[in-house]
N, C-alpha and C positions, 0 to 999 in steps of 0.2 A: 747680747743681741736680742732684739724684740721681734717676735714672729706674729704676724697678723693672719688669722685664718677665718674665712667666712663660713657660713652654715653649710654651703654646698661642698666645700673642701672637707669639712669635718664628717660629712655623711656620705662621701663619695664611695667608700668601700662598703657601705651598708647595703645589704640585700634589698631589692625592690619590694619584696613581699614581707619585709620585717614588720613586727608589731608597731614600731615607731612610725614607719612609713604609712602603714594603714591608718593609724590614728591621725596623722597629719592630713591625709587625704580626706578622711571622714570629717575632720574639722573644717576643711576648705569647702566641702560640699554643704555642710550645715550653714556656714556663713553665707555662701552663695544663695542657698534656698531662703534664708532669713531675709536677705536684702531683696530678693525677687518677690517674696511674699509681701513685703512692705510696699514695694513699688506698685504691685498689682492691686493691693488694698486701697492705697491712697489715691491712685489715679482712676479707680473704678473701671479699669480696662476690661474686666470680665463681666461687668454689670450690663444688663440689657438697656437699650434706649427706649424710654417711655415718654413720648411727647403727650402732654396733657392739653386738651382743649375743652373748656367749659364756658358757661355763661359769664363767669367772673375772670376769665383768662385774658388779661390786657397787658400791653406794654404801656407804661404810665405816661410817656411823652414828657414835654416840658421845655424850658429854655435851655439852650445848649451852647457851650463854647467848644469848638472842635478844630482839629486839623486833619487833613487827609494825607496819608502816606502811601507809598508803594512798597510792599514788603512781603516776605514769606510769612505764611500763617504762623509758623512756629516762633517767629520773632515778634509777634504782635503783643505778647504779654509784657514785653519790656517797655511798652508805651505807658503803662501805669506808673512805673518808676520815673520815666521822663516827665510825665505830667506833674507828679508830686514834686520833683526837683525844680521844674520850670516855675511853678507857682508857689514855691516855698511852703508846701503843705507838709505836715508831719509824716515822714516815712518810717513809721513804727508799726510793730506787729498789731498793736491795739487799735490803730486808726483804720477803721473799716471803710473801704471805698465802694462796697457793694451798693447798688442802686444809684451811685453817683458817677463813678467812672465806667464808661461803656466803650466797647469796640463794636463797630458796625462793619460787617464784611459785605461789601457790595458785589464782589465778583466770585464766580466759580473758577478755580485755578485751571481746570481743564479747558474751559471755554477761552480764557485769556491766552493760554498757550505758554506763557512765561510766568511762572508762579511768583517770581520776584517783582512782577508788575501788578499784582492784585492790589486793589485799592481798599484800604482799611481806614475808616473814620474813627479816630480816637477822641473821646469827648468827656467833658464834665457836664452832667445833666442836673439841672435844678428844677425841682417841682415840689408840690405840697407834700409829697410822700417822704422826701428826705430833708427838707429844709430845717425841720425841728431837730433832727438827729445831728446834723453837722453845723447848722447855723452859719454856713459859709456865704450864703447869699447876702446876709446882713453884714458880715465882716468884710467881704470882698465883692464888690459889685462887678458885674460882667464888664462894665466899662473899664474898671481898674485892671481887671485881668487882661483885657484886650490891649492895654497899654504895654504889655510885655512884648508885643510886636515891635515896638520902638527899639527894644534892646537887641533885636535880631538884625537890625539894619547893617551894622558894621561887624557882625559875627558870621563867619562862614564855617559850615561843617559839612560832613558827608551826608548822604541821603537819610541816614538813620540817626543823625546827631540829635540830642535833645534840644539844643539851642542852635538854630541855623536860620538862614535867610530864605530857604526854599519853601518850607512848609509853614505858612502863616496861620495863626489862629483866627477863626471867624466865628460869627454868631448866627444862630438859627433857632427855629422853634419846631420841635417834632410833635406830631399829633398823638393823642391817646388812641390806640387802636386795639382791636381784637387780635389775639396772637396765640399761637401754639407755644407752650412753655415746657422746658426741660430743666430739671435740677440734677446736677451731676457733680461728684466730688472732684477736688483738685488738691495737688500738693504744691502748687505754684512753682513747679520745676519743669525741666525739659521733658520729663516723661509725660506730664500732663499736657504740655504743648503738643507733643507727638500724638497723644490720645485724641486731642481736639482735631488735629490735622487729618488723621487717618481713620478715626472712628466717629467722633461726634458730629463734625461738620458734614461728612458724607451722609450720615443717617438723617440729620435734619433736612438737608437738601433733598434727599430722596423722599422724605415724608411730605415735604411741600409739593414736590413734583408728581409723585405717584399717588399719594393718598388725597391731597387737597387739589390735585390736577391744576396746579399753578403753572403759569408760563415762566420760562427761564428768566425773562427780564423782570419778573415780579418777585423773585426770591431774594430776600435779604435776611441775613442772620445777625443777631445782636447778642453780645455776651456782657455779663457783669459778674465779678467774682468777689467773694468775701474771703480774705486771707485768714482772719481769726477762726472762722467756722469751717474753713476748707471746703467751701461749696460754691459752685458757679451756677448762675441762672442764664438760660439761653432763650431768646425769643425769636419766633418766626412771624412777623407781621402778616395778617391775613387781609388787610385792606390798606388803601392809601400808600402802597409801597413806593410809588414814584416820589413821594415827599422825602423818603430816606436817601434818595440819590442826590438831594440838595442841588439840583440843577445840572448835575453831571450826566454824561452819556450813559445809556444802559450798557450792560456788559457786552452784548453783541457788537455794538458800535464802538465801544472802547477797545475790543479785541482787534478790530480793523485798524485802529490808530496804532496799537502796539505792534501789529504786524508790519505796518507801513514804516514805522520808526526803525524796526529791525532791518527791513529791506534797505533803507537809506544808509544805515550804519554799515551794512555789508558792502554796499556799493562804494562807500567812502573808503572802507578798508582795502578793497580791491584796487581802487584808484591810487591809494597811497603806496601800495605794494608795487603797482605797475610803474609809478614814478621812481621808486627806489631802484627797480630793476634797470630802468633806462639810464639812471645816473651811474650804475655799476658798469654798464656797457660803454659809457663815455670814458 
């Protein structure tokens, strides 16, 4: 007869204050503190926010291929992988998308009211600063990349699907503008996404609002991250902010649209429930 005993069964009779138990607990604490230290170090969660504004602090601008999604902030980093997949770009550790792939955060989630509805512009940006590094503009013209939209016509996906018919890629040109700049570490994981949502974005937003005295409708945050160097760069444009909305409503107006859509959905839901109740009575 074969008996199977697990660790807990073998140590059930062992006193709680035994040397073996103490060593086990100490090891668990050491492992936990090691993991916690790594997360804190790689996300920079304990680092101060130091926004730099000098005579040479500029957002570079350039020709842009983009799509606008509605998403939680912590889900925005996945758009980099979607973009690489969609355009058959190399998804490797050594392929650095810094200065090329950008997320533009148009809305403050508190103003919109529903964070899942905040608008994020995910883009490939081509300019003199990065064309020599990646040589993508010569290999793949914007016209060729825009042809990807044709592939979306018969493909349906959910709101966050990489390939779907809802969020089409478009072309635009962003201006080179003066900007506040922040460099901050990243580990490209959920902890860094959380750090951006709860620390970095609020700090940048408050810097623009309180230090630069900018109006809410003028505050736009842009991010671009380097995976090989584990560093992100954030920009707060200090001029021509309306150009970054790409013809879309400012946040206050957009928040009204979101609230109206929510109201209509609730009314439709109540109407449906009322009809179901009537059918049950019949």
